[in-house]
One Martini backbone bead per residue (centre of mass of N, CA, C, O) as a GRO file, in nm:
protein
  115
    1MET     BB    1  -7.647  10.574  -8.146
    2LEU     BB    2  -7.418  10.396  -7.986
    3PRO     BB    3  -7.307  10.123  -7.910
    4ALA     BB    4  -7.209   9.919  -7.672
    5LEU     BB    5  -6.942   9.795  -7.547
    6PRO     BB    6  -6.808   9.518  -7.482
    7SER     BB    7  -6.702   9.339  -7.232
    8LEU     BB    8  -6.422   9.208  -7.061
    9THR     BB    9  -6.383   8.901  -7.007
   10SER     BB   10  -6.233   8.594  -6.889
   11ALA     BB   11  -6.265   8.395  -7.128
   12PRO     BB   12  -6.042   8.483  -7.340
   13LEU     BB   13  -5.807   8.459  -7.127
   14GLU     BB   14  -5.847   8.149  -7.074
   15ALA     BB   15  -5.796   8.064  -7.362
   16ILE     BB   16  -5.498   8.185  -7.387
   17TYR     BB   17  -5.395   8.013  -7.150
   18ALA     BB   18  -5.453   7.725  -7.262
   19TYR     BB   19  -5.277   7.759  -7.524
   20MET     BB   20  -5.000   7.836  -7.382
   21GLU     BB   21  -4.995   7.571  -7.220
   22LEU     BB   22  -4.982   7.382  -7.472
   23LEU     BB   23  -4.731   7.494  -7.595
   24PHE     BB   24  -4.527   7.463  -7.349
   25ARG     BB   25  -4.604   7.146  -7.274
   26PHE     BB   26  -4.602   7.030  -7.598
   27GLY     BB   27  -4.486   7.195  -7.852
   28ILE     BB   28  -4.197   7.261  -7.778
   29PRO     BB   29  -4.088   6.987  -7.705
   30MET     BB   30  -4.148   6.849  -7.968
   31ILE     BB   31  -3.974   7.023  -8.150
   32VAL     BB   32  -3.713   6.962  -7.990
   33GLY     BB   33  -3.732   6.652  -8.020
   34VAL     BB   34  -3.650   6.665  -8.326
   35PHE     BB   35  -3.376   6.790  -8.283
   36ALA     BB   36  -3.268   6.540  -8.108
   37LEU     BB   37  -3.300   6.336  -8.322
   38VAL     BB   38  -3.116   6.470  -8.527
   39GLY     BB   39  -2.864   6.478  -8.338
   40ALA     BB   40  -2.839   6.167  -8.314
   41ILE     BB   41  -2.791   6.111  -8.603
   42LEU     BB   42  -2.529   6.305  -8.619
   43VAL     BB   43  -2.366   6.144  -8.407
   44ILE     BB   44  -2.371   5.862  -8.559
   45LEU     BB   45  -2.226   6.010  -8.835
   46THR     BB   46  -1.989   6.064  -8.660
   47ARG     BB   47  -1.684   6.073  -8.567
   48ALA     BB   48  -1.532   5.958  -8.274
   49ASP     BB   49  -1.256   6.129  -8.271
   50ALA     BB   50  -1.392   6.418  -8.238
   51PHE     BB   51  -1.471   6.394  -7.939
   52ASP     BB   52  -1.181   6.364  -7.836
   53ALA     BB   53  -1.071   6.633  -7.960
   54ALA     BB   54  -1.306   6.806  -7.797
   55ASP     BB   55  -1.340   6.705  -7.498
   56ARG     BB   56  -1.574   6.489  -7.493
   57LYS     BB   57  -1.790   6.285  -7.491
   58SER     BB   58  -1.891   6.030  -7.633
   59ARG     BB   59  -2.078   5.923  -7.889
   60ASN     BB   60  -2.254   5.719  -7.735
   61VAL     BB   61  -2.342   5.911  -7.517
   62TRP     BB   62  -2.471   6.128  -7.696
   63ALA     BB   63  -2.677   5.934  -7.827
   64GLY     BB   64  -2.820   5.848  -7.562
   65ILE     BB   65  -2.906   6.133  -7.461
   66LEU     BB   66  -3.064   6.214  -7.717
   67VAL     BB   67  -3.263   5.985  -7.723
   68GLY     BB   68  -3.381   6.030  -7.438
   69SER     BB   69  -3.478   6.319  -7.502
   70ALA     BB   70  -3.658   6.251  -7.737
   71PHE     BB   71  -3.854   6.076  -7.587
   72PHE     BB   72  -3.954   6.299  -7.367
   73LEU     BB   73  -4.031   6.516  -7.596
   74LEU     BB   74  -4.235   6.334  -7.775
   75LEU     BB   75  -4.344   6.255  -7.465
   76PRO     BB   76  -4.453   6.487  -7.245
   77TRP     BB   77  -4.657   6.350  -7.054
   78LEU     BB   78  -4.456   6.163  -6.917
   79GLY     BB   79  -4.256   6.390  -6.811
   80TRP     BB   80  -4.488   6.544  -6.646
   81MET     BB   81  -4.528   6.294  -6.444
   82MET     BB   82  -4.220   6.360  -6.347
   83LEU     BB   83  -4.229   6.685  -6.281
   84GLY     BB   84  -4.059   6.764  -6.560
   85ILE     BB   85  -3.760   6.679  -6.560
   86PRO     BB   86  -3.713   6.536  -6.842
   87VAL     BB   87  -3.792   6.780  -7.008
   88ILE     BB   88  -3.594   6.998  -6.903
   89ALA     BB   89  -3.338   6.822  -6.969
   90GLY     BB   90  -3.393   6.785  -7.273
   91LEU     BB   91  -3.373   7.087  -7.340
   92VAL     BB   92  -3.077   7.138  -7.226
   93ILE     BB   93  -2.930   6.916  -7.389
   94THR     BB   94  -3.005   7.005  -7.673
   95GLY     BB   95  -2.875   7.283  -7.653
   96VAL     BB   96  -2.588   7.193  -7.580
   97TYR     BB   97  -2.542   7.047  -7.848
   98TRP     BB   98  -2.625   7.286  -8.067
   99LEU     BB   99  -2.450   7.530  -7.909
  100ASP     BB  100  -2.159   7.358  -7.844
  101VAL     BB  101  -2.086   7.088  -7.973
  102ARG     BB  102  -2.149   7.094  -8.280
  103PRO     BB  103  -1.962   7.327  -8.353
  104GLN     BB  104  -1.691   7.209  -8.254
  105ILE     BB  105  -1.705   6.958  -8.437
  106LYS     BB  106  -1.713   7.106  -8.702
  107ASP     BB  107  -1.450   7.253  -8.678
  108ILE     BB  108  -1.274   7.003  -8.663
  109LEU     BB  109  -1.364   6.866  -8.937
  110SER     BB  110  -1.292   7.146  -9.114
  111ASN     BB  111  -1.030   7.287  -9.002
  112ALA     BB  112  -1.058   7.527  -8.845
  113GLN     BB  113  -0.929   7.862  -8.805
  114GLY     BB  114  -0.901   8.010  -8.501
  115TRP     BB  115  -0.835   8.212  -8.227
   0.00000   0.00000   0.00000
């Protein structure tokens, strides 16, 4: 005779939910915070006139925005106490820098001929 299969209780599902919540509330923001900090360092090391040529905010503005984003992303519990707005804004700002501003600055500095 085969043993009965154990029934699926809500305890494993609650554990999975708890781990996913920790991942999305703290893990991902902290990883993106490292990218924001690296982005701030790259902005500081980039020539200031490249931002003017790309028609973007100045180098100092981007450095300040990314440092502020890195602060709230590396300390996500502080940002979540403020309704999560600093964390969400930091995620968006870091994404805008890495996916829009940085490639355009790299193209300008390398004299790339685009379409």
